[in-house]
C-alpha positions in Angstrom: 2.2 -24.8 -4.5 4.3 -23.7 -1.5 7.0 -26.2 -1.1 10.6 -27.3 -1.7 10.4 -26.7 -5.5 10.6 -23.0 -4.7 14.1 -23.5 -3.2 15.8 -22.8 -6.5 14.0 -19.4 -6.8 15.1 -18.6 -3.2 18.7 -19.6 -4.0 18.8 -17.2 -7.0 17.1 -14.5 -4.9 19.7 -14.8 -2.1 22.5 -15.0 -4.7 21.2 -11.8 -6.4 20.9 -10.0 -3.0 24.5 -11.0 -2.1 26.0 -10.1 -5.5 24.4 -6.6 -5.6 25.2 -5.8 -1.9 21.5 -5.7 -1.0 21.9 -8.6 1.5 23.9 -6.5 4.0 21.5 -3.5 3.6 18.4 -5.6 4.2 19.9 -7.4 7.2 20.9 -4.1 8.7 17.4 -2.6 8.2 15.8 -5.7 9.7 18.2 -5.6 12.7 19.0 -9.3 12.2 20.9 -11.0 15.0 24.6 -11.7 14.3 24.0 -15.4 14.2 21.4 -15.1 11.5 23.7 -12.8 9.4 26.5 -15.3 9.6 24.4 -18.3 8.7 22.4 -16.6 5.9 25.4 -15.0 4.2 27.4 -18.2 4.6 24.7 -20.1 2.9 24.2 -17.8 -0.1 27.8 -16.7 -0.7 28.9 -19.8 -2.6 25.9 -19.2 -5.0 26.5 -15.5 -5.6 27.7 -16.2 -9.1 24.2 -17.5 -9.9 22.7 -14.1 -9.0 21.7 -11.4 -11.4 24.1 -8.5 -11.7 21.5 -5.7 -12.0 22.0 -2.1 -12.8 25.1 -0.9 -10.9 23.9 2.7 -11.0 21.0 1.9 -8.7 21.1 1.6 -4.8 21.6 -2.0 -3.7 18.1 -3.0 -2.7 16.3 -1.5 -5.7 19.1 -2.9 -7.9 18.4 -6.5 -6.7 14.6 -6.3 -6.8 14.6 -4.8 -10.3 16.9 -7.5 -11.6 14.7 -10.2 -10.1 11.6 -9.1 -12.0 8.0 -7.8 -11.8 6.9 -9.5 -8.6 10.0 -8.4 -6.7 9.6 -4.8 -8.0 6.0 -4.7 -6.8 7.0 -6.3 -3.5 9.6 -3.6 -3.0 7.0 -0.9 -3.7 4.7 -2.4 -1.1 7.5 -2.6 1.4 8.2 1.1 0.8 4.9 1.7 2.5 5.9 -0.4 5.5 8.7 1.4 7.5 7.5 -0.6 10.5 8.8 -3.7 8.8 11.9 -2.6 6.9 12.8 0.6 8.8 12.6 4.2 7.6 16.0 4.2 5.8 15.3 1.2 3.6 11.6 2.3 3.0 13.0 5.6 1.6 15.5 3.7 -0.6 12.7 1.5 -2.0 10.7 4.5 -3.1 13.0 5.0 -6.1 11.7 1.8 -7.6 10.3 2.5 -11.0 7.5 0.2 -12.1 8.5 0.3 -15.8 9.2 -2.6 -18.0 9.5 -3.1 -21.8 6.0 -3.4 -23.4 4.6 -6.5 -25.0 3.5 -6.4 -28.6 0.4 -4.7 -29.9 -0.7 -8.1 -31.5 -0.5 -9.8 -28.1 -2.7 -7.0 -26.7 -5.3 -7.4 -29.5 -5.4 -11.2 -28.8 -6.1 -10.5 -25.1 -8.8 -8.0 -25.9 -10.5 -10.4 -28.3 -10.4 -13.3 -25.8 -11.8 -11.1 -23.0 -14.4 -9.1 -24.8 -15.3 -11.9 -27.2 -15.0 -9.9 -30.4 -12.0 -8.8 -32.4 -10.3 -5.6 -31.2 -10.7 -4.0 -34.6 -14.5 -4.3 -34.3 -14.5 -2.5 -30.9 -11.8 0.2 -31.6 -11.4 2.1 -34.9 -7.9 2.9 -33.7 -5.6 1.2 -31.2 -2.1 2.8 -30.6 1.2 1.2 -29.6 1.6 1.1 -25.8 1.9 4.6 -24.2 2.9 3.2 -20.8 4.1 -0.2 -19.6 4.5 -1.5 -16.0 5.1 -4.8 -14.3 1.4 -5.9 -14.4 -0.2 -4.2 -17.3 0.3 -1.6 -20.1 -1.9 1.1 -21.5 -3.0 1.9 -25.1 -4.8 4.9 -26.5 -7.8 3.9 -28.6 -10.9 5.2 -30.2 -14.3 3.5 -29.8 -15.8 2.5 -33.2 -19.3 3.0 -31.9 -19.0 6.6 -30.6 -15.6 7.9 -31.8 -14.7 8.6 -28.2 -11.0 8.5 -27.2 -10.3 6.0 -24.5 -7.5 4.4 -22.5 -7.3 0.6 -22.6 -5.4 -1.2 -19.9 -4.3 -4.7 -20.7 -2.7 -7.2 -18.3 0.5 -8.8 -19.4 0.1 -12.3 -20.9 0.8 -15.0 -18.2 1.4 -12.5 -15.5 -1.0 -14.3 -13.0 1.0 -17.5 -13.2 4.4 -15.6 -12.9 3.2 -13.7 -9.8 1.7 -16.9 -8.3 5.0 -18.7 -8.5 7.0 -15.8 -6.9 4.4 -15.3 -4.1 4.6 -19.0 -3.3 8.4 -18.6 -3.0 7.9 -15.6 -0.7 5.6 -17.6 1.6 8.3 -20.4 1.8 10.9 -17.7 2.7 8.7 -16.1 5.3 8.0 -19.5 6.9 11.7 -20.3 7.0 12.5 -16.9 8.6 9.9 -17.4 11.3 11.3 -20.9 12.2 15.0 -20.1 12.0 15.0 -16.5 13.4 12.4 -16.3 16.3 13.5 -12.6 16.9 12.1 -11.8 13.4 8.6 -13.0 14.3 7.8 -9.5 15.7 7.9 -8.3 12.1 5.3 -11.0 11.1 6.8 -12.0 7.8 3.9 -14.2 6.8 1.4 -11.4 7.5 3.5 -9.1 5.3 3.4 -11.6 2.4 -0.3 -12.0 2.9 -0.8 -8.2 2.7 1.3 -8.2 -0.5 -0.7 -11.1 -2.0 -3.9 -9.3 -1.3 -2.7 -6.1 -3.0 -1.4 -7.9 -6.0 -4.4 -10.2 -6.5 -6.5 -7.0 -6.5 -4.4 -5.5 -9.2 -4.5 -8.7 -11.3 -8.3 -8.4 -11.5 -9.0 -5.1 -13.4 -12.7 -5.3 -12.5 -11.7 -4.5 -8.9 -9.7 -1.5 -10.1 -12.6 -0.4 -12.2 -14.9 -0.7 -9.1 -12.5 1.4 -7.1 -12.4 4.1 -9.8 -16.2 4.1 -9.9 -16.6 4.3 -6.1 -13.9 7.1 -5.9 -15.8 9.0 -8.7 -19.1 8.7 -6.8 -17.4 10.1 -3.6 -15.7 13.0 -5.4 -18.2 14.0 -8.1 -18.9 17.3 -6.3 -15.3 18.2 -5.5 -14.5 21.4 -7.3 -11.4 21.4 -9.5 -11.1 17.6 -9.5 -12.3 14.9 -11.9 -11.7 11.3 -12.9 -11.8 9.4 -16.1 -15.1 7.3 -16.5 -15.1 3.5 -16.6 -16.5 2.0 -19.8 -18.0 -1.1 -18.2 -19.1 -2.7 -21.5 -15.5 -2.7 -22.7 -14.0 -3.9 -19.4 -13.3 -7.4 -17.9 -11.0 -9.2 -15.6 -7.9 -8.6 -17.8 -9.1 -5.5 -19.7 -10.1 -2.1 -18.4 -11.3 0.8 -20.6 -11.8 4.3 -19.4 -12.2 7.7 -21.0 -8.9 9.3 -22.1 -7.6 11.9 -19.7 -6.1 14.8 -21.7 -3.9 17.2 -19.7 -0.5 18.5 -18.7 1.8 16.3 -16.5 1.6 17.5 -12.9 5.4 17.3 -12.7 6.0 19.7 -15.7 6.1 23.1 -14.0 7.3 24.9 -17.1 4.3 23.6 -19.1 2.0 24.6 -16.3 3.4 28.1 -16.2 3.1 28.5 -19.9 -0.6 27.4 -19.7 -1.2 30.1 -17.1 -2.0 27.6 -14.3 -1.7 29.1 -10.8 0.8 26.6 -9.2 0.4 28.0 -5.7 -3.4 27.4 -5.7 -2.9 24.0 -7.4 -0.5 22.8 -4.7 -3.0 23.8 -2.0 -5.8 22.1 -3.8 -3.9 18.8 -4.2 -3.3 18.7 -0.4 -6.8 19.8 0.5 -8.4 17.2 -1.8 -6.4 14.4 -0.4 -7.3 15.3 3.2 -11.0 15.5 2.3 -10.9 12.1 0.6 -9.1 10.5 3.6 -11.2 12.2 6.4 -14.6 12.8 4.7 -14.8 9.7 2.6 -12.3 7.3 4.3 -11.4 6.2 0.7 -8.4 7.8 -0.9 -5.9 7.4 -3.8 -2.9 5.7 -2.2 -0.5 6.2 -5.1 -1.0 9.9 -5.7 2.4 10.8 -7.2 2.9 13.1 -10.1 2.9 10.3 -12.6 -0.7 9.6 -11.7 -1.9 13.2 -11.9 -2.6 15.5 -14.8 -3.9 19.1 -15.1 -6.7 19.7 -17.6 -6.7 22.8 -19.8 -9.5 24.1 -17.5 -7.1 23.7 -14.5 -8.9 20.7 -13.0 -6.8 18.0 -11.4 -7.3 14.6 -13.1 -6.3 11.4 -11.2 -5.9 8.0 -12.7 -4.4 4.5 -12.0 -6.6 3.2 -9.1 -4.7 -0.1 -8.4 -3.8 1.0 -4.9 -6.5 2.6 -2.8 -6.6 3.3 0.9 -9.6 2.7 3.2 -10.1 4.0 6.8 -13.2 3.2 8.8 -15.2 6.0 10.3 -14.0 5.6 13.9 -10.4 5.6 12.9 -11.0 8.7 10.8 -12.3 10.5 13.9 -9.3 9.4 15.9 -6.9 10.5 13.2 -8.6 13.9 12.9 -8.5 14.5 16.7 -4.8 13.6 16.7 -4.0 16.0 13.9 -6.2 18.7 15.4 -4.5 18.2 18.8 -1.1 18.7 17.2 -2.3 21.7 15.3 -3.4 23.3 18.6 -0.3 21.9 20.4 -2.5 20.2 22.9 -0.3 17.2 23.6 -2.3 16.0 26.6 -5.4 15.6 24.4 -3.4 13.8 21.7 -2.2 11.4 24.4 -5.7 10.9 25.8 -7.1 10.1 22.3 -4.5 7.3 21.9 -5.6 5.8 25.2 -9.3 6.2 24.5 -8.9 4.5 21.1 -7.0 1.6 22.8 -4.0 2.2 20.6 -1.7 2.4 23.6 -2.0 -0.1 26.5 -3.9 1.2 29.5 -1.1 0.3 31.9 1.1 3.1 30.4 1.3 6.5 31.9 -0.7 9.2 30.1 1.4 12.1 31.3 4.7 10.4 30.3 3.2 9.7 26.9 2.1 13.4 26.5 5.6 14.5 27.3 7.0 12.1 24.6 4.5 13.6 22.1 5.6 17.1 23.0 9.1 16.0 22.1 7.8 15.1 18.7 5.7 18.2 18.1 7.7 21.1 19.4 10.8 20.7 17.2 8.6 20.6 14.1 6.6 23.7 15.1 9.9 25.5 15.7 10.7 25.2 12.0 9.8 27.7 9.3 6.4 27.0 7.7 8.0 25.8 4.5 9.8 23.1 6.5 6.9 21.8 8.5 5.9 18.4 7.3 2.7 16.5 8.3 4.2 13.3 6.9 7.3 13.8 9.0 5.1 14.4 12.1 3.2 11.2 11.5 6.5 9.3 11.0 7.9 10.6 14.3 4.5 9.9 16.0 4.6 6.2 14.9 8.1 5.9 16.4 7.0 7.2 19.8 3.7 5.1 19.9 5.7 2.0 19.1 7.9 2.6 22.1 4.7 2.8 24.2 3.4 -0.5 23.0 1.1 0.6 20.1 0.5 -2.2 17.6 1.2 -1.5 14.0 -1.9 -0.3 12.0 -1.4 -0.9 8.3 -4.1 1.6 7.2 -2.4 4.4 9.1 1.0 3.6 7.7 -0.4 3.6 4.2 -2.0 7.0 5.0 1.3 8.3 6.3 3.2 7.2 3.2 0.6 8.7 0.9 0.7 11.9 2.9 4.5 12.2 2.3 3.9 11.6 -1.4 1.1 14.3 -1.6 3.2 16.7 0.4 6.0 16.2 -2.1 3.7 16.9 -5.0 2.3 20.1 -3.3 5.9 21.4 -2.5 7.0 20.7 -6.1 4.3 23.1 -7.2 4.8 25.6 -4.4 8.0 25.3 -2.3 6.7 27.8 0.2 3.4 26.1 0.9 2.3 26.2 4.6 1.1 22.6 5.1 -0.6 23.4 8.4 -2.4 26.5 7.2 -3.9 24.5 4.3 -4.8 21.5 6.5 -6.3 23.3 9.5 -9.7 24.3 7.9 -10.2 20.8 6.5 -9.5 19.1 9.8 -11.6 21.7 11.8 -14.5 21.2 9.4 -14.4 17.4 9.8 -14.1 17.7 13.6 -17.2 20.0 13.7 -19.2 17.5 11.6 -18.0 14.3 13.2 -17.6 15.2 16.9 -20.4 17.0 18.7 -24.2 16.9 19.4 -25.1 16.4 15.7 -22.7 13.5 15.3 -23.9 12.0 18.5 -27.5 12.1 17.3 -26.4 10.4 14.0 -24.6 7.7 15.9 -27.6 7.0 18.1 -29.8 6.9 15.0 -27.5 4.3 13.4 -27.4 2.3 16.6 -31.2 2.3 16.8 -31.5 1.1 13.2 -29.1 -1.8 13.9 -31.1 -2.8 17.0 -34.3 -2.7 15.0 -32.9 -5.0 12.3 -31.8 -7.5 15.0 -34.7 -6.9 17.3 -36.5 -10.3 16.7 -33.3 -12.2 17.2 -32.0 -10.3 20.3 -33.7 -12.5 23.0 -32.3 -15.7 21.4 -28.8 -14.2 21.0 -28.8 -13.1 24.7 -29.9 -16.5 25.8 -27.3 -18.3 23.7 -24.5 -16.1 25.2 -25.7 -16.8 28.8 -25.9 -20.5 28.1 -22.4 -20.5 26.7 -21.1 -18.6 29.7 -22.6 -21.2 32.0 -21.0 -24.2 30.3 -17.7 -25.5 31.4 -14.8 -24.7 29.0 -13.7 -27.8 27.1 -10.3 -29.2 27.9 -7.6 -28.2 25.4 -6.8 -30.9 22.9 -3.6 -32.8 23.5 -0.9 -32.5 20.8 -0.6 -35.5 18.5 2.7 -37.3 18.7 2.2 -38.7 15.2 1.6 -35.3 13.8 4.7 -33.9 15.5 6.8 -36.8 14.1 5.3 -36.2 10.7 6.4 -32.5 10.6 9.9 -33.5 11.8 10.2 -36.1 9.0 9.0 -33.6 6.4 11.6 -31.0 7.7 14.4 -33.6 7.4 13.2 -34.6 3.9 13.2 -30.9 2.7 16.6 -30.3 4.2 18.0 -33.4 2.5 16.5 -32.4 -0.8 17.9 -28.9 -0.5 21.4 -30.3 0.4 21.3 -32.7 -2.6 20.2 -29.9 -4.9 23.0 -27.6 -3.7 25.5 -30.5 -4.2 24.4 -31.0 -7.8 24.6 -27.3 -8.6 28.1 -27.0 -7.2 29.4 -30.1 -9.0 
């Protein structure tokens, strides 16, 4: 329940941020007004002794979030994908957050397996190891199926994790509401929408059936991709709190020495990682959005194996076409066309000047193309592009920000394998191929065919739908409802009650 009982959690959160030095960093990143800084820091400073100390070797923001627990760690990771909210500097700082926590016991995991799969773990698995990896939401065990002898990975949610996350998310909503009421300037960052996005991501990760479905869809999309494979979901041994997949045996993507000893061509491997990601994003519109080295292995055959499908990105077909045209325009250095695409898509308001926007885009592109090929970054280009489009009134698009963040991660993986990789040379044939297939006479014919099918499905209903619209247009618009004085007084009374309760609670804590 979102209410005053969460005030204690917020007090401890503020105290931890103040004690670790994260409060100043966050307020700077959010460009908080001077009045808000004075009031907020004045409120939490007396309670700083209640805050967690955290690890002093970490930067302030990750130090505070790690000390506050799993929900805060996960929230920090989500915010690292939202530079539009926290700013590029803080977003980069939050990327160092490590989602690693001490494991829970093997016996607790067996109890969860038995409760979810309705039979003892020992009857399902002939062997079940101690945890091989433990994170904020779940941990992974290596096991062997008793029925087939096949090696599998078993992911088990932490006991009580749903309730723990629910309590913290409720506190986050309370904080977002207070920020929107007390700091109108912060409303442009849409704090409540940010929390809602976080809630959606977390609730998806707390139901392992959804992760299994994402893995299955991703596998169906990529089954013909050469040099790439995924572990298979074992649906009969999976549920809401348990997910079982085939065991992925391979070398860590981040161990260059091991890859060299195995005779793996790292230059080709780096190009393949980048090429695969672009294909998944453009061709399928469904991509792995957490594609760092810890979630990638290299099989003895040289195939890339991806796992951990808790965070996936989705881009609709129209947005993919727009994104491809923007990238292609930059590759060709056709800034006028890039500007026109933004206007045609409605990303930039029509009252802005196309020519002026094209000149601003040239200021983004030319310095990057002046660099050596090893320094050219598609992720950096997209980051600069978002800065320019924001100045011209473009609304934030979450899916493109997630794509940009993943692009930066994938570039980092590719460059760790081959520091001299030419990002644009690898990307150009993928983007050109998608442009040929999605923009042109063949694509137009496909679009018209899909439109005809939609009209055919709705054909019998079209006359009635048109008539309803015309009737509605002819009716007078109803008068707007008058605000209720009683309701306004009720909200005012509730606000005074909450304020009094908070003051009384603070008084008790201090005395």
